[in-house]
C-alpha positions as CSV (number, residue, x, y, z in Angstrom):
1,X,65.1,98.1,28.2
2,X,66.7,101.2,26.6
3,X,63.1,102.7,25.9
4,X,61.8,102.0,29.5
5,X,65.0,103.6,31.3
6,X,64.2,106.8,29.1
7,X,60.5,106.7,29.8
8,X,61.4,106.3,33.6
9,X,63.9,109.1,33.7
10,X,61.2,111.6,31.7
11,X,58.7,110.6,34.2
12,X,60.9,111.2,37.1
13,X,62.0,114.7,35.9
14,X,58.3,115.4,35.5
15,X,57.6,114.3,38.9
16,X,60.5,116.2,40.5
17,X,59.3,119.4,38.9
18,X,55.7,118.6,40.3
19,X,54.5,120.0,36.7
20,X,51.6,117.1,36.4
21,X,48.5,116.1,38.2
22,X,48.7,112.7,39.8
23,X,46.2,111.3,37.3
24,X,48.4,112.5,34.3
25,X,51.4,110.9,36.0
26,X,49.4,107.5,36.3
27,X,48.7,107.7,32.8
28,X,52.2,108.0,31.8
29,X,53.5,105.4,33.8
30,X,50.9,103.1,32.4
31,X,52.1,104.1,28.9
32,X,55.8,103.5,30.0
33,X,54.9,100.2,31.3
34,X,53.1,99.2,27.9
35,X,56.2,100.4,26.1
36,X,58.4,98.4,28.3
37,X,56.3,95.2,27.9
38,X,56.4,95.6,24.1
39,X,60.3,96.3,24.0
């Protein structure tokens, strides 16, 4: 759960800044979900 929370916070910060294109955000979200599933 800790890894998932950190990952989601990082993605949220990046999305708030609008620094990444949607495709890259989608890839990060997928990675976070895989990490959460494995944690």
